[in-house]
Predicted model as a PDB file, atoms N, CA, C, CB and O in Angstrom, pLDDT in the B-factor column:
MODEL        1                                                                  
ATOM      1  N   MET A   1       1.778   4.450 -10.625  1.00 86.00           N  
ATOM      2  CA  MET A   1       1.461   3.268 -11.391  1.00 86.00           C  
ATOM      3  C   MET A   1       0.332   2.494 -10.697  1.00 86.00           C  
ATOM      4  CB  MET A   1       2.716   2.383 -11.566  1.00 86.00           C  
ATOM      5  O   MET A   1       0.128   2.577  -9.486  1.00 86.00           O  
ATOM      6  N   CYS A   2      -0.365   1.762 -11.508  1.00 91.00           N  
ATOM      7  CA  CYS A   2      -1.482   0.957 -11.035  1.00 91.00           C  
ATOM      8  C   CYS A   2      -1.185  -0.504 -11.364  1.00 91.00           C  
ATOM      9  CB  CYS A   2      -2.835   1.422 -11.679  1.00 91.00           C  
ATOM     10  O   CYS A   2      -0.794  -0.818 -12.489  1.00 91.00           O  
ATOM     11  N   LYS A   3      -1.363  -1.384 -10.410  1.00 94.00           N  
ATOM     12  CA  LYS A   3      -1.136  -2.803 -10.643  1.00 94.00           C  
ATOM     13  C   LYS A   3      -2.348  -3.394 -11.361  1.00 94.00           C  
ATOM     14  CB  LYS A   3      -0.864  -3.548  -9.307  1.00 94.00           C  
ATOM     15  O   LYS A   3      -3.493  -3.137 -10.989  1.00 94.00           O  
ATOM     16  N   LEU A   4      -2.075  -4.190 -12.394  1.00 95.00           N  
ATOM     17  CA  LEU A   4      -3.136  -4.862 -13.145  1.00 95.00           C  
ATOM     18  C   LEU A   4      -3.088  -6.349 -12.855  1.00 95.00           C  
ATOM     19  CB  LEU A   4      -3.001  -4.598 -14.666  1.00 95.00           C  
ATOM     20  O   LEU A   4      -2.039  -6.978 -12.992  1.00 95.00           O  
ATOM     21  N   HIS A   5      -4.213  -6.911 -12.458  1.00 94.00           N  
ATOM     22  CA  HIS A   5      -4.346  -8.341 -12.223  1.00 94.00           C  
ATOM     23  C   HIS A   5      -5.370  -8.870 -13.215  1.00 94.00           C  
ATOM     24  CB  HIS A   5      -4.768  -8.651 -10.742  1.00 94.00           C  
ATOM     25  O   HIS A   5      -6.465  -8.319 -13.325  1.00 94.00           O  
ATOM     26  N   THR A   6      -5.031  -9.925 -13.936  1.00 95.00           N  
ATOM     27  CA  THR A   6      -5.998 -10.516 -14.871  1.00 95.00           C  
ATOM     28  C   THR A   6      -6.316 -11.932 -14.440  1.00 95.00           C  
ATOM     29  CB  THR A   6      -5.455 -10.503 -16.323  1.00 95.00           C  
ATOM     30  O   THR A   6      -5.484 -12.621 -13.849  1.00 95.00           O  
ATOM     31  N   SER A   7      -7.521 -12.350 -14.742  1.00 93.00           N  
ATOM     32  CA  SER A   7      -7.982 -13.658 -14.292  1.00 93.00           C  
ATOM     33  C   SER A   7      -8.980 -14.253 -15.279  1.00 93.00           C  
ATOM     34  CB  SER A   7      -8.612 -13.554 -12.901  1.00 93.00           C  
ATOM     35  O   SER A   7      -9.759 -13.533 -15.904  1.00 93.00           O  
ATOM     36  N   ARG A   8      -8.946 -15.556 -15.407  1.00 93.00           N  
ATOM     37  CA  ARG A   8      -9.959 -16.260 -16.186  1.00 93.00           C  
ATOM     38  C   ARG A   8     -11.267 -16.392 -15.403  1.00 93.00           C  
ATOM     39  CB  ARG A   8      -9.446 -17.644 -16.592  1.00 93.00           C  
ATOM     40  O   ARG A   8     -12.283 -16.821 -15.951  1.00 93.00           O  
ATOM     41  N   LEU A   9     -11.237 -16.025 -14.135  1.00 92.00           N  
ATOM     42  CA  LEU A   9     -12.417 -16.164 -13.289  1.00 92.00           C  
ATOM     43  C   LEU A   9     -13.395 -14.997 -13.419  1.00 92.00           C  
ATOM     44  CB  LEU A   9     -11.994 -16.302 -11.857  1.00 92.00           C  
ATOM     45  O   LEU A   9     -14.500 -15.045 -12.878  1.00 92.00           O  
ATOM     46  N   MET A  10     -12.983 -13.944 -14.139  1.00 94.00           N  
ATOM     47  CA  MET A  10     -13.876 -12.804 -14.354  1.00 94.00           C  
ATOM     48  C   MET A  10     -14.426 -12.851 -15.762  1.00 94.00           C  
ATOM     49  CB  MET A  10     -13.143 -11.467 -14.105  1.00 94.00           C  
ATOM     50  O   MET A  10     -13.748 -13.299 -16.687  1.00 94.00           O  
ATOM     51  N   ARG A  11     -15.654 -12.390 -15.927  1.00 94.00           N  
ATOM     52  CA  ARG A  11     -16.264 -12.309 -17.254  1.00 94.00           C  
ATOM     53  C   ARG A  11     -15.748 -11.072 -17.970  1.00 94.00           C  
ATOM     54  CB  ARG A  11     -17.811 -12.278 -17.156  1.00 94.00           C  
ATOM     55  O   ARG A  11     -15.342 -10.097 -17.337  1.00 94.00           O  
ATOM     56  N   GLY A  12     -15.768 -11.120 -19.285  1.00 93.00           N  
ATOM     57  CA  GLY A  12     -15.437  -9.939 -20.058  1.00 93.00           C  
ATOM     58  C   GLY A  12     -16.360  -8.794 -19.697  1.00 93.00           C  
ATOM     59  O   GLY A  12     -17.568  -8.983 -19.561  1.00 93.00           O  
ATOM     60  N   GLY A  13     -15.796  -7.609 -19.543  1.00 94.00           N  
ATOM     61  CA  GLY A  13     -16.602  -6.439 -19.212  1.00 94.00           C  
ATOM     62  C   GLY A  13     -16.730  -6.164 -17.729  1.00 94.00           C  
ATOM     63  O   GLY A  13     -17.251  -5.116 -17.349  1.00 94.00           O  
ATOM     64  N   GLU A  14     -16.273  -7.069 -16.878  1.00 96.00           N  
ATOM     65  CA  GLU A  14     -16.315  -6.848 -15.431  1.00 96.00           C  
ATOM     66  C   GLU A  14     -14.979  -6.286 -14.965  1.00 96.00           C  
ATOM     67  CB  GLU A  14     -16.648  -8.164 -14.675  1.00 96.00           C  
ATOM     68  O   GLU A  14     -13.939  -6.537 -15.574  1.00 96.00           O  
ATOM     69  N   TYR A  15     -15.019  -5.527 -13.883  1.00 96.00           N  
ATOM     70  CA  TYR A  15     -13.786  -5.045 -13.274  1.00 96.00           C  
ATOM     71  C   TYR A  15     -13.941  -5.045 -11.763  1.00 96.00           C  
ATOM     72  CB  TYR A  15     -13.426  -3.631 -13.788  1.00 96.00           C  
ATOM     73  O   TYR A  15     -15.055  -5.076 -11.240  1.00 96.00           O  
ATOM     74  N   ALA A  16     -12.812  -5.010 -11.070  1.00 97.00           N  
ATOM     75  CA  ALA A  16     -12.776  -4.808  -9.627  1.00 97.00           C  
ATOM     76  C   ALA A  16     -11.636  -3.849  -9.332  1.00 97.00           C  
ATOM     77  CB  ALA A  16     -12.601  -6.165  -8.853  1.00 97.00           C  
ATOM     78  O   ALA A  16     -10.535  -4.004  -9.860  1.00 97.00           O  
ATOM     79  N   LEU A  17     -11.896  -2.866  -8.495  1.00 97.00           N  
ATOM     80  CA  LEU A  17     -10.878  -1.919  -8.060  1.00 97.00           C  
ATOM     81  C   LEU A  17     -10.468  -2.259  -6.637  1.00 97.00           C  
ATOM     82  CB  LEU A  17     -11.393  -0.457  -8.154  1.00 97.00           C  
ATOM     83  O   LEU A  17     -11.307  -2.585  -5.797  1.00 97.00           O  
ATOM     84  N   TRP A  18      -9.177  -2.180  -6.378  1.00 97.00           N  
ATOM     85  CA  TRP A  18      -8.609  -2.538  -5.079  1.00 97.00           C  
ATOM     86  C   TRP A  18      -7.882  -1.351  -4.473  1.00 97.00           C  
ATOM     87  CB  TRP A  18      -7.655  -3.732  -5.213  1.00 97.00           C  
ATOM     88  O   TRP A  18      -7.323  -0.522  -5.192  1.00 97.00           O  
ATOM     89  N   ARG A  19      -7.889  -1.270  -3.161  1.00 96.00           N  
ATOM     90  CA  ARG A  19      -7.059  -0.318  -2.420  1.00 96.00           C  
ATOM     91  C   ARG A  19      -6.681  -0.971  -1.109  1.00 96.00           C  
ATOM     92  CB  ARG A  19      -7.802   1.046  -2.182  1.00 96.00           C  
ATOM     93  O   ARG A  19      -7.542  -1.425  -0.356  1.00 96.00           O  
ATOM     94  N   GLY A  20      -5.396  -1.014  -0.842  1.00 95.00           N  
ATOM     95  CA  GLY A  20      -4.923  -1.593   0.411  1.00 95.00           C  
ATOM     96  C   GLY A  20      -5.275  -3.061   0.576  1.00 95.00           C  
ATOM     97  O   GLY A  20      -5.491  -3.524   1.696  1.00 95.00           O  
ATOM     98  N   GLY A  21      -5.336  -3.795  -0.519  1.00 95.00           N  
ATOM     99  CA  GLY A  21      -5.612  -5.230  -0.446  1.00 95.00           C  
ATOM    100  C   GLY A  21      -7.081  -5.604  -0.322  1.00 95.00           C  
ATOM    101  O   GLY A  21      -7.400  -6.770  -0.088  1.00 95.00           O  
ATOM    102  N   ARG A  22      -7.982  -4.637  -0.476  1.00 97.00           N  
ATOM    103  CA  ARG A  22      -9.420  -4.910  -0.388  1.00 97.00           C  
ATOM    104  C   ARG A  22     -10.135  -4.398  -1.629  1.00 97.00           C  
ATOM    105  CB  ARG A  22     -10.022  -4.264   0.875  1.00 97.00           C  
ATOM    106  O   ARG A  22      -9.780  -3.356  -2.179  1.00 97.00           O  
ATOM    107  N   ILE A  23     -11.132  -5.133  -2.059  1.00 97.00           N  
ATOM    108  CA  ILE A  23     -11.960  -4.664  -3.171  1.00 97.00           C  
ATOM    109  C   ILE A  23     -12.811  -3.507  -2.665  1.00 97.00           C  
ATOM    110  CB  ILE A  23     -12.859  -5.819  -3.750  1.00 97.00           C  
ATOM    111  O   ILE A  23     -13.534  -3.631  -1.676  1.00 97.00           O  
ATOM    112  N   ILE A  24     -12.710  -2.376  -3.366  1.00 97.00           N  
ATOM    113  CA  ILE A  24     -13.491  -1.206  -2.960  1.00 97.00           C  
ATOM    114  C   ILE A  24     -14.646  -0.932  -3.913  1.00 97.00           C  
ATOM    115  CB  ILE A  24     -12.595   0.017  -2.877  1.00 97.00           C  
ATOM    116  O   ILE A  24     -15.585  -0.216  -3.564  1.00 97.00           O  
ATOM    117  N   ARG A  25     -14.581  -1.497  -5.114  1.00 95.00           N  
ATOM    118  CA  ARG A  25     -15.693  -1.348  -6.061  1.00 95.00           C  
ATOM    119  C   ARG A  25     -15.543  -2.389  -7.161  1.00 95.00           C  
ATOM    120  CB  ARG A  25     -15.735   0.095  -6.665  1.00 95.00           C  
ATOM    121  O   ARG A  25     -14.434  -2.727  -7.573  1.00 95.00           O  
ATOM    122  N   SER A  26     -16.663  -2.881  -7.618  1.00 96.00           N  
ATOM    123  CA  SER A  26     -16.677  -3.768  -8.782  1.00 96.00           C  
ATOM    124  C   SER A  26     -17.884  -3.393  -9.625  1.00 96.00           C  
ATOM    125  CB  SER A  26     -16.722  -5.286  -8.360  1.00 96.00           C  
ATOM    126  O   SER A  26     -18.859  -2.824  -9.133  1.00 96.00           O  
ATOM    127  N   GLY A  27     -17.795  -3.721 -10.894  1.00 94.00           N  
ATOM    128  CA  GLY A  27     -18.893  -3.378 -11.789  1.00 94.00           C  
ATOM    129  C   GLY A  27     -18.550  -3.734 -13.212  1.00 94.00           C  
ATOM    130  O   GLY A  27     -17.777  -4.657 -13.468  1.00 94.00           O  
ATOM    131  N   ASN A  28     -19.131  -2.994 -14.138  1.00 94.00           N  
ATOM    132  CA  ASN A  28     -18.925  -3.230 -15.562  1.00 94.00           C  
ATOM    133  C   ASN A  28     -18.188  -2.056 -16.187  1.00 94.00           C  
ATOM    134  CB  ASN A  28     -20.267  -3.462 -16.276  1.00 94.00           C  
ATOM    135  O   ASN A  28     -18.442  -0.900 -15.851  1.00 94.00           O  
ATOM    136  N   VAL A  29     -17.269  -2.366 -17.105  1.00 92.00           N  
ATOM    137  CA  VAL A  29     -16.549  -1.302 -17.786  1.00 92.00           C  
ATOM    138  C   VAL A  29     -17.545  -0.400 -18.483  1.00 92.00           C  
ATOM    139  CB  VAL A  29     -15.527  -1.872 -18.791  1.00 92.00           C  
ATOM    140  O   VAL A  29     -18.612  -0.841 -18.908  1.00 92.00           O  
ATOM    141  N   GLY A  30     -17.182   0.875 -18.597  1.00 90.00           N  
ATOM    142  CA  GLY A  30     -18.070   1.882 -19.150  1.00 90.00           C  
ATOM    143  C   GLY A  30     -18.693   2.757 -18.071  1.00 90.00           C  
ATOM    144  O   GLY A  30     -19.317   3.771 -18.384  1.00 90.00           O  
ATOM    145  N   GLU A  31     -18.529   2.376 -16.792  1.00 88.00           N  
ATOM    146  CA  GLU A  31     -19.036   3.185 -15.685  1.00 88.00           C  
ATOM    147  C   GLU A  31     -18.043   4.295 -15.360  1.00 88.00           C  
ATOM    148  CB  GLU A  31     -19.297   2.309 -14.436  1.00 88.00           C  
ATOM    149  O   GLU A  31     -16.839   4.146 -15.571  1.00 88.00           O  
ATOM    150  N   ARG A  32     -18.555   5.398 -14.851  1.00 87.00           N  
ATOM    151  CA  ARG A  32     -17.696   6.502 -14.424  1.00 87.00           C  
ATOM    152  C   ARG A  32     -17.061   6.138 -13.083  1.00 87.00           C  
ATOM    153  CB  ARG A  32     -18.505   7.841 -14.316  1.00 87.00           C  
ATOM    154  O   ARG A  32     -17.758   5.769 -12.138  1.00 87.00           O  
ATOM    155  N   ILE A  33     -15.753   6.244 -13.009  1.00 88.00           N  
ATOM    156  CA  ILE A  33     -15.053   5.936 -11.758  1.00 88.00           C  
ATOM    157  C   ILE A  33     -14.086   7.065 -11.406  1.00 88.00           C  
ATOM    158  CB  ILE A  33     -14.291   4.589 -11.871  1.00 88.00           C  
ATOM    159  O   ILE A  33     -13.030   6.822 -10.823  1.00 88.00           O  
ATOM    160  N   ASP A  34     -14.445   8.290 -11.759  1.00 86.00           N  
ATOM    161  CA  ASP A  34     -13.570   9.443 -11.566  1.00 86.00           C  
ATOM    162  C   ASP A  34     -13.199   9.707 -10.112  1.00 86.00           C  
ATOM    163  CB  ASP A  34     -14.220  10.657 -12.127  1.00 86.00           C  
ATOM    164  O   ASP A  34     -12.081  10.141  -9.835  1.00 86.00           O  
ATOM    165  N   ASP A  35     -14.097   9.457  -9.195  1.00 85.00           N  
ATOM    166  CA  ASP A  35     -13.895   9.857  -7.805  1.00 85.00           C  
ATOM    167  C   ASP A  35     -13.295   8.770  -6.917  1.00 85.00           C  
ATOM    168  CB  ASP A  35     -15.193  10.291  -7.228  1.00 85.00           C  
ATOM    169  O   ASP A  35     -13.232   8.947  -5.701  1.00 85.00           O  
ATOM    170  N   ILE A  36     -12.858   7.665  -7.485  1.00 91.00           N  
ATOM    171  CA  ILE A  36     -12.400   6.527  -6.688  1.00 91.00           C  
ATOM    172  C   ILE A  36     -10.879   6.441  -6.699  1.00 91.00           C  
ATOM    173  CB  ILE A  36     -13.010   5.219  -7.215  1.00 91.00           C  
ATOM    174  O   ILE A  36     -10.260   6.458  -7.763  1.00 91.00           O  
ATOM    175  N   ALA A  37     -10.278   6.347  -5.519  1.00 93.00           N  
ATOM    176  CA  ALA A  37      -8.828   6.164  -5.400  1.00 93.00           C  
ATOM    177  C   ALA A  37      -8.554   4.664  -5.263  1.00 93.00           C  
ATOM    178  CB  ALA A  37      -8.243   6.967  -4.167  1.00 93.00           C  
ATOM    179  O   ALA A  37      -9.081   4.014  -4.360  1.00 93.00           O  
ATOM    180  N   PHE A  38      -7.733   4.118  -6.157  1.00 95.00           N  
ATOM    181  CA  PHE A  38      -7.418   2.690  -6.121  1.00 95.00           C  
ATOM    182  C   PHE A  38      -5.964   2.481  -6.513  1.00 95.00           C  
ATOM    183  CB  PHE A  38      -8.355   1.890  -7.060  1.00 95.00           C  
ATOM    184  O   PHE A  38      -5.350   3.347  -7.136  1.00 95.00           O  
ATOM    185  N   ASP A  39      -5.415   1.322  -6.142  1.00 95.00           N  
ATOM    186  CA  ASP A  39      -4.024   1.031  -6.467  1.00 95.00           C  
ATOM    187  C   ASP A  39      -3.859  -0.230  -7.308  1.00 95.00           C  
ATOM    188  CB  ASP A  39      -3.227   0.896  -5.202  1.00 95.00           C  
ATOM    189  O   ASP A  39      -2.759  -0.527  -7.775  1.00 95.00           O  
ATOM    190  N   ALA A  40      -4.941  -0.967  -7.502  1.00 96.00           N  
ATOM    191  CA  ALA A  40      -4.890  -2.174  -8.322  1.00 96.00           C  
ATOM    192  C   ALA A  40      -6.236  -2.378  -9.005  1.00 96.00           C  
ATOM    193  CB  ALA A  40      -4.516  -3.413  -7.467  1.00 96.00           C  
ATOM    194  O   ALA A  40      -7.272  -1.906  -8.536  1.00 96.00           O  
ATOM    195  N   LEU A  41      -6.191  -3.089 -10.118  1.00 96.00           N  
ATOM    196  CA  LEU A  41      -7.358  -3.301 -10.958  1.00 96.00           C  
ATOM    197  C   LEU A  41      -7.375  -4.754 -11.401  1.00 96.00           C  
ATOM    198  CB  LEU A  41      -7.355  -2.343 -12.181  1.00 96.00           C  
ATOM    199  O   LEU A  41      -6.347  -5.283 -11.822  1.00 96.00           O  
ATOM    200  N   SER A  42      -8.518  -5.401 -11.315  1.00 97.00           N  
ATOM    201  CA  SER A  42      -8.684  -6.764 -11.818  1.00 97.00           C  
ATOM    202  C   SER A  42      -9.620  -6.753 -13.016  1.00 97.00           C  
ATOM    203  CB  SER A  42      -9.228  -7.702 -10.713  1.00 97.00           C  
ATOM    204  O   SER A  42     -10.662  -6.098 -13.008  1.00 97.00           O  
ATOM    205  N   LEU A  43      -9.223  -7.495 -14.049  1.00 96.00           N  
ATOM    206  CA  LEU A  43     -10.022  -7.652 -15.265  1.00 96.00           C  
ATOM    207  C   LEU A  43      -9.896  -9.083 -15.751  1.00 96.00           C  
ATOM    208  CB  LEU A  43      -9.575  -6.653 -16.371  1.00 96.00           C  
ATOM    209  O   LEU A  43      -9.032  -9.829 -15.290  1.00 96.00           O  
ATOM    210  N   SER A  44     -10.758  -9.464 -16.684  1.00 97.00           N  
ATOM    211  CA  SER A  44     -10.573 -10.754 -17.354  1.00 97.00           C  
ATOM    212  C   SER A  44      -9.280 -10.678 -18.169  1.00 97.00           C  
ATOM    213  CB  SER A  44     -11.808 -11.110 -18.273  1.00 97.00           C  
ATOM    214  O   SER A  44      -8.804  -9.585 -18.474  1.00 97.00           O  
ATOM    215  N   ILE A  45      -8.727 -11.800 -18.511  1.00 96.00           N  
ATOM    216  CA  ILE A  45      -7.472 -11.831 -19.271  1.00 96.00           C  
ATOM    217  C   ILE A  45      -7.614 -11.085 -20.589  1.00 96.00           C  
ATOM    218  CB  ILE A  45      -7.037 -13.278 -19.534  1.00 96.00           C  
ATOM    219  O   ILE A  45      -6.751 -10.275 -20.927  1.00 96.00           O  
ATOM    220  N   ASP A  46      -8.670 -11.335 -21.334  1.00 95.00           N  
ATOM    221  CA  ASP A  46      -8.859 -10.670 -22.623  1.00 95.00           C  
ATOM    222  C   ASP A  46      -8.999  -9.158 -22.464  1.00 95.00           C  
ATOM    223  CB  ASP A  46     -10.090 -11.232 -23.330  1.00 95.00           C  
ATOM    224  O   ASP A  46      -8.440  -8.400 -23.257  1.00 95.00           O  
ATOM    225  N   ASP A  47      -9.737  -8.712 -21.450  1.00 94.00           N  
ATOM    226  CA  ASP A  47      -9.887  -7.278 -21.217  1.00 94.00           C  
ATOM    227  C   ASP A  47      -8.572  -6.653 -20.763  1.00 94.00           C  
ATOM    228  CB  ASP A  47     -10.978  -7.021 -20.176  1.00 94.00           C  
ATOM    229  O   ASP A  47      -8.289  -5.501 -21.091  1.00 94.00           O  
ATOM    230  N   GLY A  48      -7.766  -7.403 -20.010  1.00 95.00           N  
ATOM    231  CA  GLY A  48      -6.458  -6.901 -19.600  1.00 95.00           C  
ATOM    232  C   GLY A  48      -5.552  -6.652 -20.789  1.00 95.00           C  
ATOM    233  O   GLY A  48      -4.850  -5.641 -20.836  1.00 95.00           O  
ATOM    234  N   VAL A  49      -5.561  -7.563 -21.751  1.00 95.00           N  
ATOM    235  CA  VAL A  49      -4.779  -7.380 -22.981  1.00 95.00           C  
ATOM    236  C   VAL A  49      -5.283  -6.149 -23.728  1.00 95.00           C  
ATOM    237  CB  VAL A  49      -4.866  -8.643 -23.890  1.00 95.00           C  
ATOM    238  O   VAL A  49      -4.492  -5.332 -24.199  1.00 95.00           O  
ATOM    239  N   ARG A  50      -6.581  -6.027 -23.830  1.00 92.00           N  
ATOM    240  CA  ARG A  50      -7.186  -4.886 -24.532  1.00 92.00           C  
ATOM    241  C   ARG A  50      -6.826  -3.559 -23.844  1.00 92.00           C  
ATOM    242  CB  ARG A  50      -8.724  -5.050 -24.595  1.00 92.00           C  
ATOM    243  O   ARG A  50      -6.520  -2.572 -24.513  1.00 92.00           O  
ATOM    244  N   LEU A  51      -6.866  -3.544 -22.504  1.00 92.00           N  
ATOM    245  CA  LEU A  51      -6.521  -2.337 -21.757  1.00 92.00           C  
ATOM    246  C   LEU A  51      -5.073  -1.932 -22.018  1.00 92.00           C  
ATOM    247  CB  LEU A  51      -6.747  -2.554 -20.253  1.00 92.00           C  
ATOM    248  O   LEU A  51      -4.790  -0.762 -22.276  1.00 92.00           O  
ATOM    249  N   LEU A  52      -4.160  -2.893 -21.953  1.00 93.00           N  
ATOM    250  CA  LEU A  52      -2.748  -2.570 -22.173  1.00 93.00           C  
ATOM    251  C   LEU A  52      -2.487  -2.118 -23.604  1.00 93.00           C  
ATOM    252  CB  LEU A  52      -1.876  -3.775 -21.847  1.00 93.00           C  
ATOM    253  O   LEU A  52      -1.618  -1.278 -23.836  1.00 93.00           O  
ATOM    254  N   GLU A  53      -3.226  -2.662 -24.561  1.00 92.00           N  
ATOM    255  CA  GLU A  53      -3.100  -2.197 -25.946  1.00 92.00           C  
ATOM    256  C   GLU A  53      -3.548  -0.740 -26.058  1.00 92.00           C  
ATOM    257  CB  GLU A  53      -3.932  -3.091 -26.902  1.00 92.00           C  
ATOM    258  O   GLU A  53      -2.920   0.056 -26.756  1.00 92.00           O  
ATOM    259  N   ARG A  54      -4.623  -0.400 -25.376  1.00 89.00           N  
ATOM    260  CA  ARG A  54      -5.154   0.972 -25.435  1.00 89.00           C  
ATOM    261  C   ARG A  54      -4.245   1.973 -24.724  1.00 89.00           C  
ATOM    262  CB  ARG A  54      -6.549   1.022 -24.816  1.00 89.00           C  
ATOM    263  O   ARG A  54      -4.239   3.153 -25.076  1.00 89.00           O  
ATOM    264  N   THR A  55      -3.480   1.522 -23.732  1.00 90.00           N  
ATOM    265  CA  THR A  55      -2.632   2.434 -22.959  1.00 90.00           C  
ATOM    266  C   THR A  55      -1.162   2.319 -23.346  1.00 90.00           C  
ATOM    267  CB  THR A  55      -2.790   2.160 -21.472  1.00 90.00           C  
ATOM    268  O   THR A  55      -0.312   2.936 -22.702  1.00 90.00           O  
ATOM    269  N   GLY A  56      -0.849   1.562 -24.358  1.00 91.00           N  
ATOM    270  CA  GLY A  56       0.533   1.432 -24.797  1.00 91.00           C  
ATOM    271  C   GLY A  56       1.399   0.615 -23.862  1.00 91.00           C  
ATOM    272  O   GLY A  56       2.620   0.770 -23.863  1.00 91.00           O  
ATOM    273  N   GLY A  57       0.800  -0.248 -23.067  1.00 90.00           N  
ATOM    274  CA  GLY A  57       1.549  -1.133 -22.182  1.00 90.00           C  
ATOM    275  C   GLY A  57       1.932  -0.521 -20.844  1.00 90.00           C  
ATOM    276  O   GLY A  57       2.524  -1.197 -20.003  1.00 90.00           O  
ATOM    277  N   VAL A  58       1.604   0.752 -20.636  1.00 89.00           N  
ATOM    278  CA  VAL A  58       1.877   1.437 -19.369  1.00 89.00           C  
ATOM    279  C   VAL A  58       0.529   1.753 -18.732  1.00 89.00           C  
ATOM    280  CB  VAL A  58       2.740   2.753 -19.583  1.00 89.00           C  
ATOM    281  O   VAL A  58      -0.409   2.153 -19.422  1.00 89.00           O  
ATOM    282  N   LEU A  59       0.434   1.573 -17.427  1.00 92.00           N  
ATOM    283  CA  LEU A  59      -0.854   1.801 -16.775  1.00 92.00           C  
ATOM    284  C   LEU A  59      -0.687   2.632 -15.514  1.00 92.00           C  
ATOM    285  CB  LEU A  59      -1.528   0.472 -16.441  1.00 92.00           C  
ATOM    286  O   LEU A  59      -0.031   2.214 -14.560  1.00 92.00           O  
ATOM    287  N   THR A  60      -1.286   3.804 -15.525  1.00 93.00           N  
ATOM    288  CA  THR A  60      -1.387   4.626 -14.324  1.00 93.00           C  
ATOM    289  C   THR A  60      -2.850   4.621 -13.897  1.00 93.00           C  
ATOM    290  CB  THR A  60      -0.861   6.094 -14.574  1.00 93.00           C  
ATOM    291  O   THR A  60      -3.726   4.211 -14.658  1.00 93.00           O  
ATOM    292  N   THR A  61      -3.103   5.072 -12.697  1.00 92.00           N  
ATOM    293  CA  THR A  61      -4.484   5.132 -12.211  1.00 92.00           C  
ATOM    294  C   THR A  61      -5.334   6.031 -13.101  1.00 92.00           C  
ATOM    295  CB  THR A  61      -4.522   5.638 -10.760  1.00 92.00           C  
ATOM    296  O   THR A  61      -6.471   5.684 -13.421  1.00 92.00           O  
ATOM    297  N   ASP A  62      -4.795   7.185 -13.506  1.00 92.00           N  
ATOM    298  CA  ASP A  62      -5.554   8.093 -14.372  1.00 92.00           C  
ATOM    299  C   ASP A  62      -5.862   7.464 -15.726  1.00 92.00           C  
ATOM    300  CB  ASP A  62      -4.786   9.392 -14.573  1.00 92.00           C  
ATOM    301  O   ASP A  62      -6.957   7.634 -16.263  1.00 92.00           O  
ATOM    302  N   MET A  63      -4.885   6.732 -16.278  1.00 92.00           N  
ATOM    303  CA  MET A  63      -5.110   6.052 -17.565  1.00 92.00           C  
ATOM    304  C   MET A  63      -6.173   4.972 -17.412  1.00 92.00           C  
ATOM    305  CB  MET A  63      -3.792   5.433 -18.100  1.00 92.00           C  
ATOM    306  O   MET A  63      -7.034   4.824 -18.280  1.00 92.00           O  
ATOM    307  N   ALA A  64      -6.121   4.218 -16.320  1.00 92.00           N  
ATOM    308  CA  ALA A  64      -7.116   3.172 -16.086  1.00 92.00           C  
ATOM    309  C   ALA A  64      -8.505   3.784 -15.949  1.00 92.00           C  
ATOM    310  CB  ALA A  64      -6.764   2.358 -14.827  1.00 92.00           C  
ATOM    311  O   ALA A  64      -9.463   3.277 -16.533  1.00 92.00           O  
ATOM    312  N   ARG A  65      -8.625   4.874 -15.181  1.00 91.00           N  
ATOM    313  CA  ARG A  65      -9.924   5.547 -15.028  1.00 91.00           C  
ATOM    314  C   ARG A  65     -10.482   5.973 -16.382  1.00 91.00           C  
ATOM    315  CB  ARG A  65      -9.790   6.773 -14.105  1.00 91.00           C  
ATOM    316  O   ARG A  65     -11.630   5.677 -16.711  1.00 91.00           O  
ATOM    317  N   ALA A  66      -9.661   6.666 -17.157  1.00 90.00           N  
ATOM    318  CA  ALA A  66     -10.127   7.187 -18.447  1.00 90.00           C  
ATOM    319  C   ALA A  66     -10.501   6.063 -19.402  1.00 90.00           C  
ATOM    320  CB  ALA A  66      -9.053   8.070 -19.082  1.00 90.00           C  
ATOM    321  O   ALA A  66     -11.522   6.147 -20.086  1.00 90.00           O  
ATOM    322  N   THR A  67      -9.698   5.024 -19.457  1.00 90.00           N  
ATOM    323  CA  THR A  67      -9.950   3.924 -20.390  1.00 90.00           C  
ATOM    324  C   THR A  67     -11.174   3.120 -19.986  1.00 90.00           C  
ATOM    325  CB  THR A  67      -8.736   3.010 -20.472  1.00 90.00           C  
ATOM    326  O   THR A  67     -11.999   2.792 -20.838  1.00 90.00           O  
ATOM    327  N   LEU A  68     -11.309   2.797 -18.707  1.00 89.00           N  
ATOM    328  CA  LEU A  68     -12.475   2.034 -18.255  1.00 89.00           C  
ATOM    329  C   LEU A  68     -13.765   2.823 -18.441  1.00 89.00           C  
ATOM    330  CB  LEU A  68     -12.315   1.641 -16.788  1.00 89.00           C  
ATOM    331  O   LEU A  68     -14.787   2.257 -18.829  1.00 89.00           O  
ATOM    332  N   SER A  69     -13.725   4.116 -18.169  1.00 88.00           N  
ATOM    333  CA  SER A  69     -14.928   4.948 -18.306  1.00 88.00           C  
ATOM    334  C   SER A  69     -15.375   5.066 -19.745  1.00 88.00           C  
ATOM    335  CB  SER A  69     -14.680   6.329 -17.739  1.00 88.00           C  
ATOM    336  O   SER A  69     -16.572   5.160 -20.016  1.00 88.00           O  
ATOM    337  N   ALA A  70     -14.421   5.063 -20.684  1.00 88.00           N  
ATOM    338  CA  ALA A  70     -14.732   5.253 -22.107  1.00 88.00           C  
ATOM    339  C   ALA A  70     -14.732   3.935 -22.878  1.00 88.00           C  
ATOM    340  CB  ALA A  70     -13.730   6.212 -22.737  1.00 88.00           C  
ATOM    341  O   ALA A  70     -14.695   3.954 -24.109  1.00 88.00           O  
ATOM    342  N   TRP A  71     -14.771   2.812 -22.204  1.00 87.00           N  
ATOM    343  CA  TRP A  71     -14.609   1.502 -22.821  1.00 87.00           C  
ATOM    344  C   TRP A  71     -15.573   1.254 -23.968  1.00 87.00           C  
ATOM    345  CB  TRP A  71     -14.782   0.437 -21.792  1.00 87.00           C  
ATOM    346  O   TRP A  71     -15.178   0.706 -24.997  1.00 87.00           O  
ATOM    347  N   TRP A  72     -16.839   1.650 -23.809  1.00 76.00           N  
ATOM    348  CA  TRP A  72     -17.850   1.333 -24.807  1.00 76.00           C  
ATOM    349  C   TRP A  72     -18.093   2.463 -25.795  1.00 76.00           C  
ATOM    350  CB  TRP A  72     -19.132   0.984 -24.128  1.00 76.00           C  
ATOM    351  O   TRP A  72     -18.947   2.336 -26.671  1.00 76.00           O  
ATOM    352  N   GLU A  73     -17.355   3.574 -25.673  1.00 68.00           N  
ATOM    353  CA  GLU A  73     -17.575   4.721 -26.569  1.00 68.00           C  
ATOM    354  C   GLU A  73     -16.967   4.464 -27.923  1.00 68.00           C  
ATOM    355  CB  GLU A  73     -16.989   6.003 -25.971  1.00 68.00           C  
ATOM    356  O   GLU A  73     -17.050   5.315 -28.809  1.00 68.00           O  
TER     357      GLU A  73                                                      
ENDMDL                                                                          
END                                                                             
């Protein structure tokens, strides 16, 4: 499972990936993140709702990778 953190402090379309309590990558949804190992994800509140709708309310790292990479398709 992957922990999802949502915040009003992030703009729509931005993300941050975390591992071991540190941000390891940030950027814009739609980027390929296949090779990155992470345990938590930060998104804006609206994007977090959208992500959970797309994944059926369950979030694994593989689901997060696939959904974020294909966000704009």
